[in-house]
N, C-alpha and C positions, 0 to 999 in steps of 0.2 A: 446482305448478310439475312438467312433465314429465321424468322422471329419465333421464338421458342414459348409464348402462352397458350392458350389449351384452345384451339379451332380444329379438337382432333377430327371434329364432324364436317368442316367446311369442306368444298367442293373443290380439287387440285386445281392449278391451271395447266396441268397435262389434258385434265379432261373436261376445261373451258376451251383448250387449245381443235380440241380433238371435234370438239363439238363445232365451230368455227371453219376447220376443214372440211367439216362433210357439208357446210352446208355450204361451201365454195364449189365444190364437187355435184353436188347437187343441182345448184343454181345453175351452172354450166352446162351440165346434161338438159336441163328442160333451156337451152339454148336463151339466157339472160343476160344481158346486156356487160361487156366483155372485164367495162372499170368496176363493177361492182363483187362480178366475182374475184376480181386483182382483192378488192378492198380488203375483201371477208379473208382470203389467205394470208396478202401479208399481216392481219387479225391476228389470226394466228399463228403466225412466227413471232407477233411480239409477246402476245402473250407464254407463248412455249418457251422467251428467252428472256422474261420478269426474274431482276433477279429478289422478288418478294410474291407474297403469295398474294393474288386478286382478291380473293375474297376477305383478306387483313384491311385494301385498301378499299375496298368498299365499304367494309361494317366503318371506318375512318371518317365516310366518307367526305375522302380523295376525286379531285377530277379527272378522270379516266380519260379527257381530250389530253392530257398535257402528256400520255406516250403517243411511243409515234404510230401514226396511221391509226389511229382510233379516233372518228369526229364524233355529232351529237347523237346519230342513229344509233352508228355500234356502241357507243359507251351505253346508250339508255339498254342497248338487247343486254349489253356483260349485265349490268346489274341486275336485270331481271334473271338473267342463269343464277347467279348468286344466290342473291336472296328466295328467288322461287323456284328453284329447279332446273324452267323453259326458258330456252333462246328463243323468244318468237319470231323468227323469218325462218327459225327452222321447222317450224311448226306448219305454219302457213306453206311454205315448198314442199311439205312432206303431201299434205291433200294433193298434190297435182304429182308429184314423181316419189312414188316409194323410195324412203330411206337407204332399205338394202342396195338400194341400185351404187349407191357410192362405193360399195367393196368392190365393182367392176371396175371402179378405174385401176385399180392396180393390173389389169390384166394386160400382158403385155399383144401390144399389136389392136389394144380396143381403148376409142377414144369415147370421150362426149355422146357425137352424132349418132355411132355405130349403137352404145348401149341403150341412146331413144329408141333408135330401130329395131334393137332388139326384144326393149322394154313390149311399142306399137304392137308388134306383128305375134311376137308368140308368149306375153305377158310376163317375159323371164323377169327374176327381182333378186337371181341371187347367183356363185360359180358352181349349185348345184344343176339350177333348171339350164346355166347356159350348158353345160356341160353333156346333159343328158339329151336337148336341141341340136347340139355339136355331133355327138356319137349316132344322131337316128340320121344326119345328114340334111337337119332342116335349111342348119342358118347360112349353107352355102346356095340357098335359093332366093337369099333376099338380093336387092340388086345392092354390089359393091361390096361382097362377100365372095364365094364362089369355093370352090374343092380348094384350091393352097388356103384362102385368108381362114376356113375352118379348121381345118389341120393349124394350122397356125396357132389356135384361137386354143385347142385343147394344150398344145406344147407349153403355151400361159397355162393354164391350170393347173397341172402336172408340176409348173414350175413353181407356182404359186403355195400350192400342196405340198410340196417336196420341202417346204423352207420350216416348216412345222413347229415348234415353237413359239413364243411372242419374245420379240425383242424391242430390245429399248435402245433407240439414236444414242450415240456416244456424249455429242453435247444433253442429253435431255439425261441422261443415265448419269454426267455429272455434276448437275443442279441436285441432282437430290442427292447426289451420292457425297459431298461439299460439305455440307452443312451437316450433315451427319459425323462423315467424321471429324468433326471439328466438335461436334456437341463431344461422341464420345469422348474424346484426348482431354476434354474439358473435367472430365471423371476422375472422383478421387482414386488414388494408387494405379492408374494408367499410368502406360509411356506411352510409347513408339506405338500408332495406328496406321495403317497401310492397308489399303483397299488393294487388292490384289487378282488374279484374274482376268479375264478379257480385257475389263479397264484396263488396268494395268499394262496388258500389251496393246494397249489403244485400239484395239478395233476395231472396226466402225459401227456396230454394234453390238450390244452385248446381254447376253442372257440373264444372270443375278449379277448379285455382287455377294464377293470374297474378300470377308476385311478378318484381317488380322489384328488382333491388341495386346500388346503385354501388358499383364498383370499377374499377382502374383494371388488373386481375388478374382477369381471366376465369378462370387458370385456376385461381385460389387459390378463389374464389367457390363453386365445383362441386366442388373437392375437401372443401371442409367439406359441404358438401349429401350427399355422398356418405358422409361420416362417420356423418350422422345416425344412431339405430337403429333407428326407425321406419319405415324404408323396405323395403317390397315385394320391390321388382323393376324393373329399370329398362327406360326406353324408347329413351330418347338419350345418349348422353354428350358433348359440344362442351364448346367453349372459349368462348361468347358464350350458348350457349344448353342447358341438359338436360332432360331428362322423366321423371320416375319416378313410383311409385306407392306410396300409403303404407296404409298398415295401416287396412283398414276399404275401400279399394278406390278412395280418394282422388287424381286426378291430378293433378301438380303439375307447372307447366310454368316453370324459373325463366330469366331472365335477366339478364345481366348488361351495366351500361349504364352510359360516362361520365358524369361530373360535372354536363356541358354539354348531356347529353341526356332526366334524368329529368323533367324538366316536359314534355316532348314524348311519352314513351314511358308517365309516366302516363295523360296524355289516350287516347295509342294504347290501350292492352293495359286502363286503364278501360271505357272502352265506352261506353254500348252499339253496336253496326252501326247502327244507324240514327242515333245521334246523331251516330258519326264522319262520315256519311258527308256530314249537314249541313253541319258542320265545314270538310271538304275538300272540299266546293263553294265552299263562302265563300272559302278559300284558292285556291280555281279560279278567281274570277271577280276575282280580283283581280292575275291573273298569278300565284297564287306555287302552292310546292307544300306540305303539311302530310305529314309521317309521324311513323312513332318516334322517328326524329333528329333533328328538331325543324321549324322552319317557316321556310322558304325563299325568298328572292326571286334565282332565277338563283344565281351560288356565295355570296349573304351569307346568312348567319343570322339573321335577323329575332328569333325567339327559342326555346326548349327549354331550359332552366336550368331553370326551374319554371310550373306549370302555367297561374298566373293570367299569366303574361307570357305567354302561349300566345295563351290568351285575348281579353288587351288588346290586342294586335297582331291578332288578328282584328276589333276593335270590340265586346267582349263584355265583359260583369263574368264574374267568378271563376262557376260552374258549382258547386252540391255532387252531388257525386255521385250523391247518389239521387238526382235530377233527366235524371239521365242516360239516358232515355230515347225522347227526339224526342216528348219529347208540348206544343210548347208555349214547352219550356226557353229554349231559342236566341235565338225570337224576345224574350222577356223579360229576357232578360238585354242584348240587342239596349240597350233600352229603358229599363235599370236598372228593372225591372220584377217581378226576382224576389221572393218572401217572402221575412221574415223565417221559417227553419223551426225547429221547436219542437226546444227542445234537454234532454238528459235531467234539468239542475237544474233546468228550468220546473218539473214536477210536484213539487207542495207535501203530494199526498195517491196515496193509494191509497184504492180504493176495494172490493174485492174479492178479501176473504184468508181462508184457513180455518186454522184451529186446533185441537186433537186433539182439541174436543168432537166433531167429525166425522172427515174421512180427512185433517186435517194433521198435521206428527208434532213439531207446538211447542205449545207452553201459550200461555196471553191475552198474561201477561209478558213470555215470549220475544219472542212475536211481537213487541211492543209495541214492546221494547228495541233488539231488531231496527232497526223500522221508522225511533225516532228517532236510532240511531246512522247510519243513512243520510242524514239531513236531514227524512225527513217531518214534518210538524206536524201531521198526523193519520190514520187508519188505521181505515175499516171491519171489522173481524169480519162474515163473513158467508158460514159453514155453512151445510151444506146442511138444504134442509128435510125430511120428514119420507119426502118420496116415494123417495129416494135412501138409500134401508133399506140397499144394499151400503157405502155411506159412513159409515153411522150416524148416520142426517139427524134434527134435533132436531125433534120434537114440541110444543108448544107450550109445554107445562111447561119442558121442556130450555130453549130457548128462553127464557121467562121464566125463570129460574135465571142463565143462561149472562148476563143482561141485570146480575143481582144483582151477576153476581162484576164484572163491568165497571164495576159504580159504586164498587165496594169496590178496584177495585184504582187507581183513576183519580186518587185525590187523594196516590199513589206516584209518579205519572207526572207530572211536571215542563215538560217540552219538547214531550208530544206527546197528544193527542186521541185515544181511543176511541171510535170511530161505534158502535151498536148494530144489526145489518144482519144480512141471510138472503140467501142463494142459495135463491131457494124457486125450483122449479118446475113449468114450464108443463104442464099435464095437457095429454091426447089431445083433452079437448075445450074449452084453451083457460082454462081455471080454470087460479086460484096454488094448488097445497097448503097452504096455512096462511090460514084465514079474515082476512077486513079487520080485523078488531078484534085481532088477535092484528100485524097487519103496519101497522095504526096507530104503533104502540106503540117502531115500531121509528127510525131514522136512516135508511136505507140499505138497497134494496129491491130485489136485481139479481134481475130474470128471465130462469131459460134454459131451455133443453129439452135432456133427458139422453135422453130415450125417444121409442120410436113416429117415429124419425125416418124411415121410408118413410112414412110416407102422402102419399099423391095431393094434387098440388101445392093444388090449391082448397083443401082438405080442412085445410094446413099454413098452409098460406098464413090462411084466419082462424081457424085454432088462434092463432096469433101476434097476429093483433089483435084477438081479444078479450082476450086478456095484454095487449097495448098498453092497452088502454081500460082497465084497472084502475086507479084513481086512485094507486094506491097503488105503481105500475110507476112506477120512476124508473130504471133501468139496463136496454137490453135487452142483454144477456149472451153472450158469443160466440152471437153472431148467426146465423150458418148452419150453426151443428155439427157443422163440418168437423172432421178431422187427418188432418195432411201426410201422403200418400202412403200412410195408408190408411183415409180414410174421408171420402168427398167429401162436398161443402155437404147439404143436406137443400134438397127440392122446396120453393122457394115462388116467386112472386111479390115479389123484395126492392124496386122501386120503391115497390111502393103501400106493404110495409109500413112500410121509411124514411121514407116519404110523411105515413107517420099516428106514427111517434114523433116524428117535426117536429112535426107539428101537436097529438101531448098535449104535449111537454118531453120527453118519454123521452130521455134519452141515451144514444146508441150506444156500444156497447164495444167498444177496439180491446183484445183479449183478449191479451198479449203471452205465453203461456207459448207459447214455440217449437213448440212439436207443434200449435197452435191458429193463433197470428196470424189473428186473425177479429174483424171483420174482415181479411180481405187489401185491399193496396193499391188494388187499382181499386175496391171494393165502400168504400172509404172517398171518394175521391171524390166517388161517385156518393151518398154521404152526402149531404155538402160540398152536394152540388147541389141535393138536396131541402130542405137549409135544416137536417140536423141540426145537433145537439149530440154531442160525440165525449167520450169519458173511455176512458183508457187506465189501465188495470188488469193486476196481475199475476196474478190469481189464486193468486196465492200457497201454499202447504202446505205449506213448510217457511221456515224463515229464511233459509238461501240463495237462494230466489224470489223474492226481494224485490229482486233483484239482475238479474230479469229482464226490466226494463221498459224496460229500452232499445230491446227488441228489437221492443216497440210503440213506439219513438217511432221508431227504423227504418222501421216501416210508412207513420206517420204521417206521415214526411218526403217517402218517395216517393209520398206523395198530396201534399202543397203544404200539408200543415197547419202551422198560426201557433200560438203558443201561447194565444192569445186563443180559438181554437175548442174548446179543448180545457176540460172544466171544473174537474178538477182541477190545471188551473194557479192556482185560482183561491184568495184563506186564505179559511180556513174558515169565516167567519160570510156569505161572497159567496156560497161554495158551500152552507149552508143557504136562501140564497132563492131560488135556482136548484134545487135539487133537495131536495122536499116534495111530500106529499101532494097531489092537487087534488083541490079540491070538487066 
């Protein structure tokens, strides 16, 4: 729960996490120890996911090493960042590597070694410098680049620039939005408070927050907003509408509406714009008017107090917010043909989870009991295989010993079944990083790519196809290997690979880690068109990560997915029949 005492000028978690992530990027560009790089990346994720302000914890003298992935040295650096505004290791690396080079990590096809080579050769320090060098034909002259790579980098730069507006990842937006919603709802005379917009549609990133609050006294709602302690600056202040920017840069538009207009306001401000255009045209065709205040026929109000009433008056079933993207949902609602979308409670198990045997933060028993507490019936332990050395990946012998530990623990677990598994790495040539005889002894095999992300399209596609062809491959993990806002998807013929997964009976993962959400909603729809089975996994690296499943469910719902299309909604016996080695 966010504290609401006066810490208006304290540094935000997002700012500290951003510095840690930038430090990790710069260390990687400098060729530093990969374990140190990973330590700072993990620290960034820990801070970004905290349920309290790091600045408050430091002010209260809390032991920061109690947080996951925060050791003594990192804790001392974080205290300096909070108290003095300086992250010492970032200052130190900046002497050797210009900080702006970290921005180039977002360019598709450009990794840390390439960035260092470009800097050494041309003193390239940012997107503009890189674009100028590529347009002048200088990049192709460097060893390991060439004309095709040069053109690919230009395309990557155009792609980055086309994104334009600042967007916030859904989980980060949620951590800012929900405490604010609770704060507003606690105000005198305030009724329902709903966060609308792309947040309510559960898009993977959010441009800003549109909040609708019911009140007959707009001034009191706005006063409550401006009493909130996490406001960075005010953009506008009115009686029925105000705009502020929260710490971390997320803009909030708050609108006060009367109770009789709540439903219409939610339809209007939830969007999408394309969805609303279809609804308004439907109203116009009937001689009516639809806006944020209600649905009207002349001076008569037809609907407005609740969303379902607005849709019903327009001859439609209520449409879940996740579907409001003008992708055929209005036509489906007209004929009562909307699917019964999957719900978080439909998931019976999680088939991708890590423990402290590799790079997870919790042991086998802690993960098992936490999963059981969340109502899961089964949990697959899928620590990394040997290729991911930086994550302490398991070789065949350690995997065997882990299996023995699971066998010893299982009798103590009456309400959940642990499945023996592994997240094996798909090697550059498409082989898996553990031999078939080892994989044959496992209940679950997740196959994922973590390295060689910049292979040409044909080689990357053949690599994936060979892995899918392995009879022990049961789940294709985070298929495009993207990280939202940081790393573009690998370049593969996704349609061809999804068709192969469907043919082989390999389940395709919706990885629920908010930094991944991979497959994304568009690709999930493509997977369904190809006949794929889906699986929604958390890729949990901690007990808390088990709560991330809902983000995967959000993306599935945006893709019109039902529970019948997701294998981990099945009882365990049925799951074993569906996911097993092929002859």
